[in-house]
Structures are given as structure tokens and as C-alpha cells.
C-alpha positions in Angstrom: 102.8 122.3 80.9 103.8 121.2 84.4 106.7 118.8 84.6 105.6 115.5 86.0 102.6 114.8 88.3 103.0 112.3 91.1 99.9 111.6 93.1 100.6 108.9 95.7 98.4 106.5 97.7 100.2 106.5 101.0 97.3 104.6 102.7 97.9 101.6 100.4 101.4 101.1 101.6 100.2 101.2 105.2 97.2 98.9 104.7 98.5 96.4 102.2 101.6 94.3 101.7 102.6 94.9 98.0 103.6 91.7 96.1 103.9 92.9 92.5 103.5 96.2 90.7 102.4 97.0 87.2 102.2 100.2 85.2 98.9 100.7 83.3 97.6 103.3 81.0 94.2 104.9 81.7 91.4 105.8 79.2 90.6 109.4 80.0 88.5 112.2 78.5 90.1 115.6 77.5 89.0 117.4 80.7 90.2 114.6 82.9 93.8 114.7 81.7 93.8 118.5 82.1 92.7 118.1 85.7 95.4 115.5 86.3 98.1 117.7 84.9 97.0 120.4 87.4 97.4 117.8 90.2 93.6 117.7 91.0 93.2 114.0 91.6 93.0 111.6 94.5 93.4 107.8 94.5 93.3 107.0 98.3 89.9 105.4 98.3 90.1 103.7 94.9 90.5 100.0 94.0 90.6 97.9 90.8 88.1 95.4 89.7 87.6 93.1 86.7 84.5 93.4 84.5 84.3 91.2 81.4 88.0 90.5 81.4 88.8 94.2 81.5 90.3 96.0 84.5 88.7 99.1 85.8 89.8 101.6 88.4 86.8 102.3 90.6 86.2 105.3 92.9 89.1 107.3 91.5 88.5 111.0 92.1 89.5 113.5 89.4 88.2 117.0 90.1 86.1 118.6 87.4 88.1 120.9 85.2 87.5 124.5 86.2 87.4 125.8 82.6 85.3 123.0 81.2 81.8 123.5 79.7 78.8 121.2 79.6 81.0 118.4 78.3 82.9 118.2 81.6 83.5 114.8 83.1 82.0 113.3 86.3 84.4 113.5 89.3 84.0 109.8 90.4 83.5 107.2 87.7 84.9 103.9 86.5 88.1 104.3 84.3 89.4 101.5 82.2 93.0 100.5 82.6 95.1 99.4 79.7 97.4 96.4 80.2 98.7 93.5 78.1 96.4 90.5 77.7 99.0 88.3 79.5 99.2 90.7 82.4 95.4 90.8 82.7 95.2 87.0 82.8 97.9 86.7 85.5 96.2 89.4 87.6 92.8 87.8 87.2 94.1 84.3 88.2 95.9 85.6 91.3 92.9 87.7 92.4 90.5 84.7 92.1 92.8 81.9 93.4 94.8 83.6 96.2 92.3 86.2 97.3 94.6 89.2 96.6 93.5 92.8 95.9 94.5 95.2 93.1 95.1 98.7 94.5 96.3 101.9 92.7 99.6 103.1 94.2 100.6 106.1 92.1 99.1 108.3 89.4 101.7 110.0 87.3 102.4 111.5 83.9 105.3 110.2 81.8 107.7 112.2 79.7 105.3 112.3 76.8 102.6 113.8 79.1 100.4 110.7 79.2 98.7 109.7 82.4 99.7 106.3 83.9 98.6 104.5 87.0 100.9 102.2 88.9 98.8 99.4 90.4 99.9 96.8 92.9 98.9 93.2 93.6 98.4 93.3 97.3 97.6 91.3 100.4 95.9 93.0 103.3 97.9 93.5 106.5 96.7 92.5 109.9 96.6 95.0 112.8 99.8 93.7 114.4 101.6 94.1 111.0 100.5 97.7 110.9 101.8 98.3 114.4 105.1 96.8 113.5 105.5 99.1 110.5 104.7 102.1 112.7 107.4 101.0 115.1 109.9 100.7 112.3 109.0 104.2 111.0 109.5 105.7 114.5 112.8 104.1 115.1 114.0 105.1 111.6 112.9 108.7 112.3 114.7 108.7 115.7 117.9 107.3 114.1 117.8 110.0 111.5 117.5 112.7 114.1 120.5 111.3 116.0 122.6 111.1 112.8 121.6 114.7 112.0 123.0 116.0 115.3 126.4 114.3 114.7 
């Protein structure tokens, strides 16, 4: 078995200001977890939504398992996220009242081999905020280059 799988959503950190993070379990089929352990997943276009007081990750892409048979899973489908009832209530309240968004940040496997999804309660950035973060990245990169020379 592969060590740990870390699939990041770099686009979320650029587009959103992250307020809080939570770690949630995912309800998966057998072939889905096998594909995740091989690193064949993508969460850049996904988002989270409430449906009947349950949280679902929508538009999460997990590639079909290569050695699967007719019981293989669909690549894009809704996947239920597992959180405490208290956490679900606070997330639902903040999404409705403040107009925040829940975005998947990282898909990983823990030491037991179970797949977990780190989600973030986020507020969308404006264009000038995005430009500011790009400037910060450029100056940090330039400073690192200068430090490397000396």
C-alpha cells in the first residue's frame, strides 16, 4: 500500500480566504478508495452543499478503477461527508447567515488508510485581493532566490 496520499486544491487557496478548516470522513465504495490510494482523484472543481441536514461533496472526480468490473463507480458523483452533528449545525448556520462557501481543500489518507477530506469555510476573494496575493508570492520567491545566492 502507498504511504499517504495528499491531493491538494491549490485553486481554493487562491480564490478564497479560508476562515475555518474541518476534517471530514467520506462515504466511498470499494473501487473509489482503491483509486484514491493510487492518487487518481481531483478536487479542484468541487464544492460542498447541504441536502436534508447532510453535507455532500459535489463534482469530486475520482477516476474509475482500472481493474474494476461492472460494479465500478461513476467518476463524478455526490459523496456524503461525515462530520459531528454540532459541526454540521455551525457550518449550516454560517453558510446561510454570512453567505460563506464550503470548499474541499485537501484529500488525504490517514495512518489507518482511510480517506479524509479537509474542508474549509471560505469567503470569496475580490480581484484586487488575488493580485495582492500574487505580488506577495513573487516577492517571496525573489527573496528566496537572493538568500540562496548568499
